C-alpha positions as CSV (number, residue, x, y, z in Angstrom):
1,M,-11.2,-5.1,39.6
2,Y,-11.4,-5.7,35.9
3,G,-11.2,-8.8,33.8
4,T,-10.7,-9.3,30.1
5,Q,-13.6,-11.7,29.7
6,Y,-16.9,-10.4,28.3
7,Q,-20.4,-11.4,29.1
8,K,-22.6,-12.9,26.4
9,G,-26.2,-11.6,25.8
10,A,-25.7,-9.0,28.5
11,I,-26.9,-5.8,26.8
12,D,-30.2,-4.5,28.0
13,A,-30.8,-1.9,25.3
14,G,-33.7,-0.1,27.0
15,G,-31.8,-0.1,30.3
16,C,-28.8,1.4,28.6
17,V,-30.8,4.4,27.3
18,S,-32.7,4.8,30.5
19,Q,-29.6,4.8,32.6
20,A,-27.9,7.2,30.2
21,W,-30.8,9.6,30.6
22,E,-30.5,9.4,34.4
23,L,-26.8,10.1,34.3
24,V,-27.4,13.1,32.0
25,K,-30.2,14.4,34.2
26,R,-28.2,14.5,37.4
27,N,-25.2,16.3,35.8
28,F,-27.1,18.1,33.1
29,G,-24.8,21.0,32.4
30,L,-21.7,18.9,32.4
31,Y,-23.0,16.3,29.9
32,I,-24.6,18.8,27.6
33,G,-21.3,20.8,27.5
34,A,-19.2,17.6,27.1
35,G,-21.4,16.3,24.3
36,L,-21.4,19.6,22.5
37,V,-17.6,20.0,22.6
38,T,-17.1,16.4,21.6
39,I,-19.3,16.6,18.6
40,L,-17.9,19.9,17.5
41,L,-14.3,18.7,17.6
42,I,-14.9,15.4,15.9
43,S,-17.1,16.7,13.1
44,C,-16.4,20.3,12.3
45,I,-12.7,20.3,11.1
46,P,-12.3,18.3,7.9
47,F,-9.6,15.6,8.2
48,V,-8.2,17.0,11.4
49,N,-11.3,15.7,13.2
50,F,-10.3,12.1,12.4
51,F,-7.3,12.5,14.7
52,L,-9.5,13.7,17.6
53,I,-12.2,11.0,17.5
54,G,-10.4,8.5,19.7
55,P,-9.1,10.9,22.4
56,M,-12.4,12.9,22.6
57,M,-14.6,9.8,22.8
58,G,-12.1,8.3,25.2
59,G,-12.5,11.3,27.5
60,F,-16.3,11.1,27.3
61,A,-16.2,7.4,28.1
62,Y,-13.9,8.2,31.1
63,I,-16.5,10.6,32.5
64,V,-19.3,8.1,32.1
65,L,-17.4,5.2,33.7
66,R,-16.5,7.3,36.7
67,D,-20.1,8.5,37.0
68,L,-21.3,4.9,36.9
69,R,-19.0,4.1,39.9
70,N,-20.4,7.2,41.7
71,E,-17.0,8.9,41.6
72,P,-16.5,12.7,41.3
73,I,-16.6,14.0,37.7
74,D,-15.8,17.4,36.1
75,F,-15.7,18.9,32.7
76,G,-11.9,18.8,32.5
77,M,-12.0,15.0,32.5
78,L,-13.3,15.2,28.9
79,F,-9.7,15.7,27.9
80,K,-8.4,12.7,29.8
81,G,-8.3,10.8,26.5
82,F,-5.3,12.9,25.5
83,E,-3.2,11.1,28.2
84,K,-3.5,8.0,26.0
85,F,-3.4,10.1,22.8
86,V,-1.4,7.7,20.5
87,P,-3.4,4.5,21.0
88,L,-6.7,6.3,21.1
89,M,-5.8,8.4,18.0
90,V,-4.8,5.3,16.0
91,L,-8.0,3.5,17.1
92,G,-10.1,6.5,16.2
93,L,-8.4,6.6,12.7
94,I,-9.3,2.9,12.3
95,Q,-12.8,3.6,13.3
96,A,-13.0,6.6,10.9
97,I,-11.9,4.6,7.8
98,P,-15.4,4.7,6.3
99,G,-15.7,8.4,6.8
100,I,-12.2,9.1,5.4
101,L,-12.9,7.1,2.3
102,F,-16.3,8.9,1.8
103,Q,-14.7,12.3,2.2
104,I,-12.0,11.4,-0.4
105,F,-14.8,10.2,-2.7
106,Q,-16.9,13.3,-2.2
107,Y,-14.0,15.6,-3.0
108,A,-13.2,13.6,-6.1
109,V,-16.8,13.9,-7.3
110,D,-16.8,17.7,-6.6
111,L,-13.5,18.2,-8.4
112,S,-14.6,16.2,-11.4
113,S,-17.9,18.1,-11.8
114,L,-16.0,21.4,-11.4
115,F,-13.6,20.3,-14.2
116,I,-16.5,19.4,-16.5
117,K,-18.2,22.7,-15.9
118,T,-15.0,24.8,-16.5
119,R,-13.9,23.1,-19.7
120,P,-14.1,25.6,-22.6
121,G,-17.1,24.8,-24.9
122,S,-18.4,22.0,-22.6
123,P,-22.2,21.9,-22.0
124,D,-23.7,22.3,-18.6
125,F,-23.8,18.7,-17.3
126,Y,-26.7,19.4,-14.9
127,Q,-28.9,21.6,-17.1
128,S,-28.3,20.4,-20.6
129,P,-31.4,19.4,-22.7
130,D,-29.4,16.8,-24.5
131,P,-31.2,13.4,-24.0
132,Q,-27.9,11.6,-23.9
133,L,-26.7,13.8,-21.1
134,S,-30.0,13.5,-19.3
135,A,-29.7,9.7,-19.3
136,L,-26.1,10.0,-18.1
137,Q,-27.3,12.4,-15.4
138,T,-29.9,9.9,-14.2
139,G,-27.4,7.0,-14.2
140,A,-24.8,9.1,-12.3
141,F,-27.5,10.1,-9.7
142,A,-28.6,6.4,-9.2
143,W,-25.0,5.4,-8.9
144,L,-24.3,8.0,-6.2
145,I,-27.4,6.9,-4.3
146,M,-26.1,3.3,-4.4
147,V,-22.7,4.4,-3.2
148,F,-24.2,6.3,-0.4
149,I,-26.4,3.4,0.8
150,G,-23.4,1.1,0.6
151,Y,-21.3,3.5,2.6
152,F,-24.0,3.9,5.2
153,I,-24.3,0.2,5.7
154,F,-20.5,-0.3,5.8
155,Q,-20.1,2.5,8.3
156,M,-22.8,1.1,10.6
157,I,-21.2,-2.4,10.6
158,W,-17.7,-1.0,11.0
159,N,-18.6,1.3,13.9
160,A,-20.7,-1.4,15.6
161,A,-17.8,-3.9,15.5
162,L,-15.5,-1.4,17.3
163,T,-18.1,-0.2,19.8
164,F,-16.1,-1.3,22.9
165,A,-12.6,-0.8,21.7
166,I,-12.1,2.8,23.0
167,P,-13.5,2.2,26.5
168,L,-11.3,-0.9,26.7
169,I,-8.2,1.2,26.2
170,V,-9.4,3.9,28.6
171,E,-10.3,1.6,31.4
172,R,-8.2,-1.5,31.0
173,N,-5.1,-0.2,29.2
174,T,-5.4,-2.9,26.5
175,S,-3.3,-2.7,23.4
176,I,-4.9,-1.6,20.1
177,G,-4.9,-5.1,18.7
178,E,-6.3,-6.6,21.9
179,S,-9.0,-3.9,22.1
180,I,-10.2,-4.6,18.6
181,T,-10.2,-8.4,19.1
182,L,-12.1,-8.1,22.4
183,S,-14.6,-5.6,20.9
184,L,-15.3,-7.9,17.9
185,G,-15.9,-10.9,20.1
186,A,-18.0,-9.0,22.5
187,V,-20.1,-7.4,19.8
188,F,-20.9,-10.6,18.0
189,S,-21.7,-12.2,21.4
190,N,-24.2,-9.4,22.1
191,L,-25.4,-8.7,18.6
192,G,-29.1,-8.6,19.2
193,G,-28.9,-6.2,22.2
194,L,-26.5,-3.9,20.3
195,I,-28.7,-3.8,17.2
196,L,-31.7,-2.9,19.4
197,L,-29.6,-0.2,21.1
198,V,-28.6,1.3,17.7
199,I,-32.3,1.4,16.8
200,L,-33.3,3.0,20.1
201,N,-30.5,5.6,19.8
202,A,-31.7,6.4,16.3
203,L,-35.2,7.1,17.8
204,V,-33.5,9.2,20.5
205,G,-31.8,11.3,17.8
206,L,-35.1,11.6,15.9
207,L,-36.8,12.8,19.1
208,G,-34.0,15.3,19.6
209,V,-34.6,16.7,16.1
210,L,-38.3,16.9,16.6
211,A,-37.8,18.7,19.9
212,C,-36.2,21.5,18.0
213,F,-32.6,22.6,18.2
214,F,-32.0,22.1,21.9
215,G,-33.2,18.5,21.8
216,I,-30.1,17.5,19.8
217,F,-27.9,18.8,22.7
218,V,-29.6,16.3,25.0
219,A,-29.7,13.4,22.5
220,I,-26.0,13.5,21.8
221,P,-24.7,12.8,25.4
222,V,-27.5,10.3,26.0
223,T,-26.5,8.4,22.9
224,F,-22.8,8.5,23.7
225,A,-23.4,7.5,27.3
226,S,-25.7,4.6,26.4
227,Y,-22.9,2.9,24.4
228,V,-20.5,3.2,27.4
229,I,-23.2,1.7,29.6
230,A,-23.5,-1.1,27.2
231,Y,-19.8,-1.6,27.5
232,R,-20.2,-1.8,31.2
233,H,-22.9,-4.5,30.8
234,V,-20.6,-6.6,28.7
235,F,-17.3,-5.9,30.6
236,P,-18.5,-5.7,34.2
237,Y,-16.6,-4.0,37.0
238,F,-16.5,-5.9,40.3
239,E,-16.2,-3.3,43.0
240,G,-14.2,-4.3,46.0
241,T,-13.2,-7.6,44.5
242,R,-9.6,-8.5,45.4
243,V,-7.5,-11.5,44.5
244,N,-6.1,-13.1,47.7
245,T,-2.5,-14.1,47.2
246,E,-1.8,-14.9,50.8
247,P,-1.2,-18.6,51.6
248,P,-3.8,-20.3,53.8
249,P,-3.0,-21.0,57.4
250,P,-1.7,-24.5,58.3
251,N,-5.0,-25.6,59.9
252,A,-7.2,-24.2,57.1
253,Y,-8.0,-27.6,55.7
254,G,-8.1,-29.6,59.0
255,N,-5.6,-31.8,60.6
256,F,-4.7,-34.9,58.7
257,G,-2.4,-37.0,60.8
258,G,-0.5,-34.1,62.2
259,T,0.2,-33.2,65.8
260,Q,-2.4,-31.4,67.8
């Protein structure tokens, strides 16, 4: 049984990562394959990938949530998110807004630099010995660094605020607006635990890189699964709980002045 109320201060960051690792270990091939396919589809096709973020992450969440309930899972469930394609796609696009803006900015910078290089008689902006151009170069480089740092911070905050929105749609069929509202409230009520979880997952990713190429394949599903487990901590599932709508028997509360 599910409710729409969330728990406050419920995220055990270390427990999320540890439990995610246990899930991945016991279905190693499935999670490695699911993580690899998910990351390929949501990162390797420019612009098209933004439409796949929600459905693919929804499918991965579906697998983890079933696994947490010890229900059977298989690789085909990775595409369960496409059964709720429209709401998950829209939510994925909302979540991808920082990335979309950054890609537009990146293409604009690339086109402008190409235009400067190809203008007849224009000096090479990146190799010109002109002191004025060198100063302009330095300023442009510093500006780009500031933009990138600002983008990175904005993306971290934006993604964190929507951490629970996709699992809410997958598991509880909430609307897009309700999912965002609940996710925002739950995140800010569990901010400390979520920040620690982000830091731990960054370390997991770093360990994956240090463990050579194959380590990343393990780090990806562990990281994805840990956020779904955090969702389960905040939005618990009460197995076997049932609301009793049957009226009580006449003698349930004793006999007050009635006949025996």
